[in-house]
C-alpha atoms as a printed R data frame, in Angstrom:
    type eleno elety resid chain resno       x       y      z
1   ATOM     1    CA   UNK     A     1  -0.043  -0.357  0.146
2   ATOM     2    CA   UNK     A     2   1.395   3.562 -0.966
3   ATOM     3    CA   UNK     A     3  -0.406   6.126  0.340
4   ATOM     4    CA   UNK     A     4   2.586   8.304  1.899
5   ATOM     5    CA   UNK     A     5   1.680   9.048  5.361
6   ATOM     6    CA   UNK     A     6  -0.736   6.086  6.202
7   ATOM     7    CA   UNK     A     7   1.547   4.950  8.694
8   ATOM     8    CA   UNK     A     8   1.018   8.284 10.762
9   ATOM     9    CA   UNK     A     9  -2.381   8.803  9.608
10  ATOM    10    CA   UNK     A    10  -3.231   5.353 11.614
11  ATOM    11    CA   UNK     A    11  -1.129   5.812 14.150
12  ATOM    12    CA   UNK     A    12  -3.374   9.322 15.258
13  ATOM    13    CA   UNK     A    13  -6.313   8.015 14.385
14  ATOM    14    CA   UNK     A    14  -6.059   4.421 16.746
15  ATOM    15    CA   UNK     A    15  -5.399   7.693 19.706
16  ATOM    16    CA   UNK     A    16  -8.447   9.656 18.624
17  ATOM    17    CA   UNK     A    17 -10.361   5.815 18.493
18  ATOM    18    CA   UNK     A    18  -9.386   5.425 22.090
19  ATOM    19    CA   UNK     A    19  -9.893   8.750 23.512
20  ATOM    20    CA   UNK     A    20 -13.448   8.256 22.377
21  ATOM    21    CA   UNK     A    21 -13.716   4.766 23.846
22  ATOM    22    CA   UNK     A    22 -12.371   6.204 27.303
23  ATOM    23    CA   UNK     A    23 -15.061   9.324 27.200
24  ATOM    24    CA   UNK     A    24 -17.811   5.969 26.911
25  ATOM    25    CA   UNK     A    25 -16.009   3.924 29.484
26  ATOM    26    CA   UNK     A    26 -16.170   6.593 31.374
27  ATOM    27    CA   UNK     A    27 -19.939   7.138 30.682
28  ATOM    28    CA   UNK     A    28 -21.142   3.171 31.042
29  ATOM    29    CA   UNK     A    29 -18.903   3.873 34.473
30  ATOM    30    CA   UNK     A    30 -21.455   5.970 35.615
31  ATOM    31    CA   UNK     A    31 -23.629   2.684 35.825
32  ATOM    32    CA   UNK     A    32 -21.599  -0.453 35.247
33  ATOM    33    CA   UNK     A    33 -19.501  -1.260 38.122
34  ATOM    34    CA   UNK     A    34 -14.986  -1.551 37.202
35  ATOM    35    CA   UNK     A    35 -15.075  -5.709 36.899
36  ATOM    36    CA   UNK     A    36 -18.287  -6.455 35.293
37  ATOM    37    CA   UNK     A    37 -17.294  -3.870 32.113
38  ATOM    38    CA   UNK     A    38 -13.377  -5.249 31.456
39  ATOM    39    CA   UNK     A    39 -15.401  -8.578 31.848
40  ATOM    40    CA   UNK     A    40 -17.557  -7.069 28.983
41  ATOM    41    CA   UNK     A    41 -15.040  -5.379 27.070
42  ATOM    42    CA   UNK     A    42 -12.711  -7.998 27.365
43  ATOM    43    CA   UNK     A    43 -15.856 -10.858 26.112
44  ATOM    44    CA   UNK     A    44 -16.991  -8.619 23.036
45  ATOM    45    CA   UNK     A    45 -13.256  -8.488 22.069
46  ATOM    46    CA   UNK     A    46 -11.924 -12.015 22.200
47  ATOM    47    CA   UNK     A    47 -15.006 -12.209 20.018
48  ATOM    48    CA   UNK     A    48 -14.191 -10.178 17.462
49  ATOM    49    CA   UNK     A    49 -10.535 -11.198 17.398
50  ATOM    50    CA   UNK     A    50 -11.177 -14.998 17.266
51  ATOM    51    CA   UNK     A    51 -12.128 -15.155 13.582
52  ATOM    52    CA   UNK     A    52 -10.319 -12.115 12.212
53  ATOM    53    CA   UNK     A    53  -7.141 -14.250 12.527
54  ATOM    54    CA   UNK     A    54  -8.906 -16.673  9.761
55  ATOM    55    CA   UNK     A    55  -9.570 -13.548  7.777
56  ATOM    56    CA   UNK     A    56  -6.386 -11.767  7.901
57  ATOM    57    CA   UNK     A    57  -4.670 -15.162  6.953
58  ATOM    58    CA   UNK     A    58  -3.080 -15.866 10.932
59  ATOM    59    CA   UNK     A    59  -3.875 -19.492 11.908
60  ATOM    60    CA   UNK     A    60  -5.847 -19.788 15.194
61  ATOM    61    CA   UNK     A    61  -3.353 -22.240 16.762
62  ATOM    62    CA   UNK     A    62   0.560 -21.191 15.162
63  ATOM    63    CA   UNK     A    63   3.646 -23.636 15.038
64  ATOM    64    CA   UNK     A    64   4.676 -21.926 18.688
65  ATOM    65    CA   UNK     A    65   5.826 -23.956 21.648
66  ATOM    66    CA   UNK     A    66   3.818 -24.561 24.935
67  ATOM    67    CA   UNK     A    67   5.719 -21.811 26.460
68  ATOM    68    CA   UNK     A    68   4.427 -19.031 24.808
69  ATOM    69    CA   UNK     A    69   0.704 -20.016 24.902
70  ATOM    70    CA   UNK     A    70   1.328 -19.589 28.900
71  ATOM    71    CA   UNK     A    71   3.315 -16.999 28.629
72  ATOM    72    CA   UNK     A    72   0.693 -14.824 26.831
73  ATOM    73    CA   UNK     A    73  -2.445 -16.081 29.038
74  ATOM    74    CA   UNK     A    74  -0.055 -15.324 31.625
75  ATOM    75    CA   UNK     A    75   0.489 -11.710 30.554
76  ATOM    76    CA   UNK     A    76  -3.610 -11.559 30.185
77  ATOM    77    CA   UNK     A    77  -3.876 -12.369 33.436
78  ATOM    78    CA   UNK     A    78  -2.004  -9.487 34.551
79  ATOM    79    CA   UNK     A    79  -2.285  -6.506 31.835
80  ATOM    80    CA   UNK     A    80  -6.119  -7.118 31.355
81  ATOM    81    CA   UNK     A    81  -7.678  -8.430 34.692
82  ATOM    82    CA   UNK     A    82  -6.055  -6.922 36.643
83  ATOM    83    CA   UNK     A    83  -4.772  -4.034 34.685
84  ATOM    84    CA   UNK     A    84  -7.628  -3.099 32.722
85  ATOM    85    CA   UNK     A    85  -9.945  -3.205 36.339
86  ATOM    86    CA   UNK     A    86  -7.659  -0.605 38.222
87  ATOM    87    CA   UNK     A    87  -7.855   1.308 34.739
88  ATOM    88    CA   UNK     A    88 -12.184   0.811 35.087
89  ATOM    89    CA   UNK     A    89 -11.630   2.182 38.750
90  ATOM    90    CA   UNK     A    90  -9.338   5.017 38.585
91  ATOM    91    CA   UNK     A    91 -11.187   6.037 35.286
92  ATOM    92    CA   UNK     A    92 -14.469   6.093 37.436
93  ATOM    93    CA   UNK     A    93 -13.015   7.853 40.666
94  ATOM    94    CA   UNK     A    94 -10.427  10.046 38.774
95  ATOM    95    CA   UNK     A    95 -11.861  11.260 35.130
96  ATOM    96    CA   UNK     A    96 -11.006  10.594 32.039
97  ATOM    97    CA   UNK     A    97  -9.083  14.268 32.076
98  ATOM    98    CA   UNK     A    98  -6.823  13.378 35.118
99  ATOM    99    CA   UNK     A    99  -6.518   9.061 34.294
100 ATOM   100    CA   UNK     A   100  -5.151  10.100 30.791
101 ATOM   101    CA   UNK     A   101  -2.624  12.148 32.568
102 ATOM   102    CA   UNK     A   102  -1.669   8.867 35.034
103 ATOM   103    CA   UNK     A   103  -1.793   6.985 31.547
104 ATOM   104    CA   UNK     A   104   1.372   8.505 30.599
105 ATOM   105    CA   UNK     A   105   3.195   6.846 33.458
106 ATOM   106    CA   UNK     A   106   2.799   3.664 31.046
107 ATOM   107    CA   UNK     A   107   5.932   4.420 28.472
108 ATOM   108    CA   UNK     A   108   8.271   5.187 31.503
109 ATOM   109    CA   UNK     A   109   7.135   1.788 33.123
110 ATOM   110    CA   UNK     A   110   7.812  -0.065 30.170
111 ATOM   111    CA   UNK     A   111  11.958   1.338 29.938
112 ATOM   112    CA   UNK     A   112  12.038   0.648 33.689
113 ATOM   113    CA   UNK     A   113  11.622  -3.100 33.377
114 ATOM   114    CA   UNK     A   114  13.094  -3.448 29.808
115 ATOM   115    CA   UNK     A   115  16.116  -2.229 32.106
116 ATOM   116    CA   UNK     A   116  15.247  -4.600 34.684
117 ATOM   117    CA   UNK     A   117  14.378  -8.117 32.648
118 ATOM   118    CA   UNK     A   118  15.347  -7.244 29.226
119 ATOM   119    CA   UNK     A   119  19.014  -5.350 30.267
120 ATOM   120    CA   UNK     A   120  17.815  -2.885 27.959
121 ATOM   121    CA   UNK     A   121  18.986   0.649 28.863
122 ATOM   122    CA   UNK     A   122  17.046   3.481 30.209
123 ATOM   123    CA   UNK     A   123  18.955   6.523 29.123
124 ATOM   124    CA   UNK     A   124  18.960   9.950 29.511
125 ATOM   125    CA   UNK     A   125  15.981  10.848 27.733
126 ATOM   126    CA   UNK     A   126  14.168   8.131 29.931
127 ATOM   127    CA   UNK     A   127  15.004   9.833 32.881
128 ATOM   128    CA   UNK     A   128  13.680  13.157 32.056
129 ATOM   129    CA   UNK     A   129  10.479  11.526 30.651
130 ATOM   130    CA   UNK     A   130   9.663   9.676 33.944
131 ATOM   131    CA   UNK     A   131  10.414  13.513 36.061
132 ATOM   132    CA   UNK     A   132   7.547  14.742 33.575
133 ATOM   133    CA   UNK     A   133   5.296  11.932 33.992
134 ATOM   134    CA   UNK     A   134   5.234  11.775 37.493
135 ATOM   135    CA   UNK     A   135   5.620  15.831 37.533
136 ATOM   136    CA   UNK     A   136   2.065  15.661 35.372
137 ATOM   137    CA   UNK     A   137   0.476  13.334 37.903
138 ATOM   138    CA   UNK     A   138   1.356  15.570 41.300
139 ATOM   139    CA   UNK     A   139   0.254  18.912 39.090
140 ATOM   140    CA   UNK     A   140  -3.054  17.350 38.711
141 ATOM   141    CA   UNK     A   141  -3.348  15.687 40.943
142 ATOM   142    CA   UNK     A   142  -3.087  18.907 42.991
143 ATOM   143    CA   UNK     A   143  -5.582  20.512 41.042
144 ATOM   144    CA   UNK     A   144  -8.265  18.756 43.246
145 ATOM   145    CA   UNK     A   145 -10.703  15.579 42.835
146 ATOM   146    CA   UNK     A   146 -13.640  16.276 40.175
147 ATOM   147    CA   UNK     A   147 -16.784  17.827 42.335
148 ATOM   148    CA   UNK     A   148 -18.855  15.325 44.111
149 ATOM   149    CA   UNK     A   149 -15.624  13.190 44.574
150 ATOM   150    CA   UNK     A   150 -13.538  13.616 48.099
151 ATOM   151    CA   UNK     A   151  -9.476  13.943 48.595
152 ATOM   152    CA   UNK     A   152  -9.734   9.296 48.986
153 ATOM   153    CA   UNK     A   153 -10.814   8.783 46.123
154 ATOM   154    CA   UNK     A   154  -8.543  11.024 44.372
155 ATOM   155    CA   UNK     A   155  -5.974   9.849 46.617
156 ATOM   156    CA   UNK     A   156  -7.592   5.813 45.607
157 ATOM   157    CA   UNK     A   157  -7.500   7.365 41.916
158 ATOM   158    CA   UNK     A   158  -3.907   8.142 41.128
159 ATOM   159    CA   UNK     A   159  -2.884   4.612 43.116
160 ATOM   160    CA   UNK     A   160  -4.988   2.430 41.092
161 ATOM   161    CA   UNK     A   161  -4.802   4.698 37.487
162 ATOM   162    CA   UNK     A   162  -0.428   3.747 39.013
163 ATOM   163    CA   UNK     A   163  -1.041   0.313 40.113
164 ATOM   164    CA   UNK     A   164  -2.693  -0.134 36.003
165 ATOM   165    CA   UNK     A   165   0.053   1.244 34.486
166 ATOM   166    CA   UNK     A   166   3.285  -1.166 36.716
167 ATOM   167    CA   UNK     A   167   1.078  -3.478 35.321
168 ATOM   168    CA   UNK     A   168   0.714  -3.251 32.030
169 ATOM   169    CA   UNK     A   169   3.870  -2.488 31.436
170 ATOM   170    CA   UNK     A   170   4.902  -5.882 33.193
171 ATOM   171    CA   UNK     A   171   2.493  -7.848 30.970
172 ATOM   172    CA   UNK     A   172   4.055  -6.047 28.185
173 ATOM   173    CA   UNK     A   173   7.430  -6.687 28.543
174 ATOM   174    CA   UNK     A   174   6.081 -10.439 29.246
175 ATOM   175    CA   UNK     A   175   5.632 -10.748 26.359
176 ATOM   176    CA   UNK     A   176   8.130  -9.112 24.169
177 ATOM   177    CA   UNK     A   177   9.895 -12.393 23.028
178 ATOM   178    CA   UNK     A   178   6.958 -14.056 21.954
179 ATOM   179    CA   UNK     A   179   5.964 -11.121 20.747
180 ATOM   180    CA   UNK     A   180   8.721 -10.741 18.734
181 ATOM   181    CA   UNK     A   181   8.631 -13.594 17.077
182 ATOM   182    CA   UNK     A   182   4.893 -13.678 16.887
183 ATOM   183    CA   UNK     A   183   1.565 -12.668 14.871
184 ATOM   184    CA   UNK     A   184   0.835  -9.477 16.359
185 ATOM   185    CA   UNK     A   185  -3.083 -10.377 15.916
186 ATOM   186    CA   UNK     A   186  -3.155 -14.242 17.509
187 ATOM   187    CA   UNK     A   187  -0.483 -12.215 20.559
188 ATOM   188    CA   UNK     A   188  -2.799  -9.910 21.008
189 ATOM   189    CA   UNK     A   189  -6.273 -12.574 21.009
190 ATOM   190    CA   UNK     A   190  -4.236 -14.859 23.392
191 ATOM   191    CA   UNK     A   191  -3.906 -12.827 25.708
192 ATOM   192    CA   UNK     A   192  -7.238 -11.216 25.614
193 ATOM   193    CA   UNK     A   193  -7.620 -14.960 25.978
194 ATOM   194    CA   UNK     A   194  -6.137 -15.191 29.363
195 ATOM   195    CA   UNK     A   195  -7.619 -12.056 30.168
196 ATOM   196    CA   UNK     A   196 -11.014 -13.231 29.277
197 ATOM   197    CA   UNK     A   197 -10.143 -16.420 31.301
198 ATOM   198    CA   UNK     A   198  -9.004 -14.939 34.569
199 ATOM   199    CA   UNK     A   199 -12.770 -12.638 34.946
200 ATOM   200    CA   UNK     A   200 -14.682 -15.071 34.390
201 ATOM   201    CA   UNK     A   201 -12.717 -17.494 37.173
202 ATOM   202    CA   UNK     A   202 -12.937 -14.831 39.226
203 ATOM   203    CA   UNK     A   203 -16.848 -13.995 38.366
204 ATOM   204    CA   UNK     A   204 -17.759 -17.647 39.192
205 ATOM   205    CA   UNK     A   205 -15.897 -18.411 42.797
206 ATOM   206    CA   UNK     A   206 -15.731 -14.704 43.754
207 ATOM   207    CA   UNK     A   207 -19.431 -14.305 45.682
208 ATOM   208    CA   UNK     A   208 -19.828 -10.412 45.218
209 ATOM   209    CA   UNK     A   209 -19.117 -11.486 41.339
210 ATOM   210    CA   UNK     A   210 -21.222 -13.631 40.655
211 ATOM   211    CA   UNK     A   211 -23.657 -11.112 39.419
212 ATOM   212    CA   UNK     A   212 -21.468  -9.667 36.687
213 ATOM   213    CA   UNK     A   213 -22.524 -12.278 34.271
214 ATOM   214    CA   UNK     A   214 -25.529  -9.941 33.947
215 ATOM   215    CA   UNK     A   215 -23.753  -7.669 32.470
216 ATOM   216    CA   UNK     A   216 -24.807  -9.137 29.216
217 ATOM   217    CA   UNK     A   217 -27.994  -9.456 29.210
218 ATOM   218    CA   UNK     A   218 -29.203  -6.250 26.853
219 ATOM   219    CA   UNK     A   219 -29.577  -2.687 28.557
220 ATOM   220    CA   UNK     A   220 -29.608   0.879 27.861
221 ATOM   221    CA   UNK     A   221 -26.225   1.320 29.330
222 ATOM   222    CA   UNK     A   222 -24.696  -0.824 26.276
223 ATOM   223    CA   UNK     A   223 -25.326   2.003 23.674
224 ATOM   224    CA   UNK     A   224 -22.145   3.898 25.017
225 ATOM   225    CA   UNK     A   225 -21.087   0.332 26.549
226 ATOM   226    CA   UNK     A   226 -20.325  -1.601 23.463
227 ATOM   227    CA   UNK     A   227 -19.555   0.977 21.236
228 ATOM   228    CA   UNK     A   228 -16.813   1.429 23.703
229 ATOM   229    CA   UNK     A   229 -15.590  -1.634 23.594
230 ATOM   230    CA   UNK     A   230 -15.610  -2.312 19.626
231 ATOM   231    CA   UNK     A   231 -13.711   1.470 19.200
232 ATOM   232    CA   UNK     A   232 -11.551   0.535 22.223
233 ATOM   233    CA   UNK     A   233  -9.814  -2.594 22.507
234 ATOM   234    CA   UNK     A   234 -10.848  -4.403 18.685
235 ATOM   235    CA   UNK     A   235 -10.531  -1.078 15.872
236 ATOM   236    CA   UNK     A   236  -7.698   1.097 17.406
237 ATOM   237    CA   UNK     A   237  -6.546  -2.230 17.692
238 ATOM   238    CA   UNK     A   238  -6.117  -3.243 14.346
239 ATOM   239    CA   UNK     A   239  -5.369   0.791 13.531
240 ATOM   240    CA   UNK     A   240  -2.926   0.781 15.521
241 ATOM   241    CA   UNK     A   241  -0.895  -2.405 14.127
242 ATOM   242    CA   UNK     A   242  -1.034  -0.933 11.373
243 ATOM   243    CA   UNK     A   243   0.446   2.405 12.409
244 ATOM   244    CA   UNK     A   244   3.637   0.080 13.482
245 ATOM   245    CA   UNK     A   245   3.284  -1.681 10.318
246 ATOM   246    CA   UNK     A   246   3.469   1.171  8.284
247 ATOM   247    CA   UNK     A   247   6.038   3.406 10.015
248 ATOM   248    CA   UNK     A   248   8.787   3.925 12.895
249 ATOM   249    CA   UNK     A   249   7.541   2.621 15.882
250 ATOM   250    CA   UNK     A   250   8.642   5.220 17.364
251 ATOM   251    CA   UNK     A   251   6.784   7.435 15.531
252 ATOM   252    CA   UNK     A   252   4.212   4.907 16.652
253 ATOM   253    CA   UNK     A   253   4.697   5.603 20.103
254 ATOM   254    CA   UNK     A   254   4.842   9.400 19.347
255 ATOM   255    CA   UNK     A   255   1.885   9.944 17.380
256 ATOM   256    CA   UNK     A   256  -0.493   7.249 20.132
257 ATOM   257    CA   UNK     A   257   0.450   9.500 22.844
258 ATOM   258    CA   UNK     A   258  -1.753  12.512 21.729
259 ATOM   259    CA   UNK     A   259  -4.266  10.156 22.913
260 ATOM   260    CA   UNK     A   260  -3.779  12.226 25.734
261 ATOM   261    CA   UNK     A   261  -4.451  15.553 24.662
262 ATOM   262    CA   UNK     A   262  -8.162  13.948 22.878
263 ATOM   263    CA   UNK     A   263  -9.416  12.622 26.186
264 ATOM   264    CA   UNK     A   264  -8.250  16.228 27.400
265 ATOM   265    CA   UNK     A   265 -10.387  18.241 24.728
266 ATOM   266    CA   UNK     A   266 -13.247  14.818 24.772
267 ATOM   267    CA   UNK     A   267 -14.127  15.121 27.979
268 ATOM   268    CA   UNK     A   268 -14.258  18.331 28.534
269 ATOM   269    CA   UNK     A   269 -16.798  19.137 25.422
270 ATOM   270    CA   UNK     A   270 -18.861  15.813 26.423
271 ATOM   271    CA   UNK     A   271 -18.096  14.655 30.293
272 ATOM   272    CA   UNK     A   272 -18.255  18.143 31.179
273 ATOM   273    CA   UNK     A   273 -14.915  18.356 33.234
274 ATOM   274    CA   UNK     A   274 -13.450  21.468 33.684
275 ATOM   275    CA   UNK     A   275 -10.358  22.601 31.970
276 ATOM   276    CA   UNK     A   276  -7.909  24.790 34.331
277 ATOM   277    CA   UNK     A   277  -4.642  25.603 33.644
278 ATOM   278    CA   UNK     A   278  -3.324  23.526 36.051
279 ATOM   279    CA   UNK     A   279  -4.913  19.888 34.205
280 ATOM   280    CA   UNK     A   280  -3.922  22.019 30.915
281 ATOM   281    CA   UNK     A   281  -0.193  22.095 32.145
282 ATOM   282    CA   UNK     A   282  -0.634  18.533 33.354
283 ATOM   283    CA   UNK     A   283  -1.481  17.283 30.154
284 ATOM   284    CA   UNK     A   284   1.389  19.681 29.039
285 ATOM   285    CA   UNK     A   285   3.897  17.361 31.000
286 ATOM   286    CA   UNK     A   286   2.710  14.208 30.535
287 ATOM   287    CA   UNK     A   287   3.200  13.653 26.616
288 ATOM   288    CA   UNK     A   288   5.716  15.717 26.695
289 ATOM   289    CA   UNK     A   289   7.803  12.868 28.974
290 ATOM   290    CA   UNK     A   290   6.294  10.175 27.187
291 ATOM   291    CA   UNK     A   291   7.260  11.854 24.026
292 ATOM   292    CA   UNK     A   292  10.657  11.557 25.221
293 ATOM   293    CA   UNK     A   293  11.062   8.389 26.167
294 ATOM   294    CA   UNK     A   294   9.639   7.256 22.558
295 ATOM   295    CA   UNK     A   295  12.347   9.729 20.930
296 ATOM   296    CA   UNK     A   296  14.930   7.773 23.107
297 ATOM   297    CA   UNK     A   297  13.761   5.070 20.752
298 ATOM   298    CA   UNK     A   298  14.213   6.935 17.910
299 ATOM   299    CA   UNK     A   299  17.802   8.088 18.688
300 ATOM   300    CA   UNK     A   300  18.801   4.496 19.017
301 ATOM   301    CA   UNK     A   301  17.323   3.897 16.302
302 ATOM   302    CA   UNK     A   302  19.201   6.587 14.332
303 ATOM   303    CA   UNK     A   303  21.977   6.007 15.646
304 ATOM   304    CA   UNK     A   304  21.950   2.110 14.929
305 ATOM   305    CA   UNK     A   305  21.288   2.996 10.591
306 ATOM   306    CA   UNK     A   306  24.591   5.588 11.021
307 ATOM   307    CA   UNK     A   307  26.812   3.003 12.284
C-alpha cells in the first residue's frame, strides 16, 4: 500500500479512537462496576478477534511452543484481568482527563521493566521522560478531584491508575520475546483469552462478582458500553497495528500519545470536565514525558542505522 503517511495517519487515528473509547467507558462506569465493565469489553473483544485471525490469513493455532501460550495467558491475567480492572476503577474516580495524565506513566514503566528484566538501557531521555510524567501526575492531583469526588477517591484513583500502568507495562515486557517471533493478532488474541479466563474464573468463585454475568443482558447502557468496547479494544487495536507496520515504531509511539490530548479535549466537550490551567500544565508535562521516552527509541534506532 503506497498511500503517503499511512502509518502516521493510522497512529493518530488509533489515538483518537482510544480517546473516544475512554469517554464512552467513563459514561459506562456511571452505571456499571469496573469489574463488570472489564468483563464485558474483554469478552466482546475476544469474540471479535477470534474470527479476525483467519480472515487476515493467520492461523488460530500457530506452531508456537507451549511456553509461548503460557506466557501470553499469564500476561493476559496481569495486563487484562488485573490492569484493566484497576484502570476502570481509576477512570471512575478520577474522570477521563486526569486518568489520561496517569496513563502516560505507561511508557516510563515499560522502560523500567525492560531495564530490569530485558537488560535494555534507560538513557537520559528515559529518566527525563519519567520525571515529566511523575511531575504531571503530582500537578494534576494538586488540582483536586472532580466535583462530588472526595480526597480519598482522588488518592485511590491515582494509586489504582499507577498500579494499572505498572501491570500493563509488566504484561508487555512478559510478552516481548513471544511477540518478536509471533503474529501480532494471534498474540493479542491469546492475551485476551488469558484475561477473559481470569475474569470469568473470578466471577464464578468470588461471591461479590457472581452477579457480573448480568452485564451481558442487553440494556440501555449498552449504547455506550458496546461502542466503547468495539472502538477501544478492537478497531483501535487494528489501526494501531497498521500504524506500527507502516511507520517507525518510535514515530507511532509519539503519535499514539496524542490520545492524552484527545481525551482531555473530549472529556471537556462530552463529559463537562473543566479545563483548568493546572490540568493543562499536567497534560503538557505528561505528553512531553511520553514523547521524550519515545524519542529515546527513535534516537537509538537512528544511531544504529548510521553505524
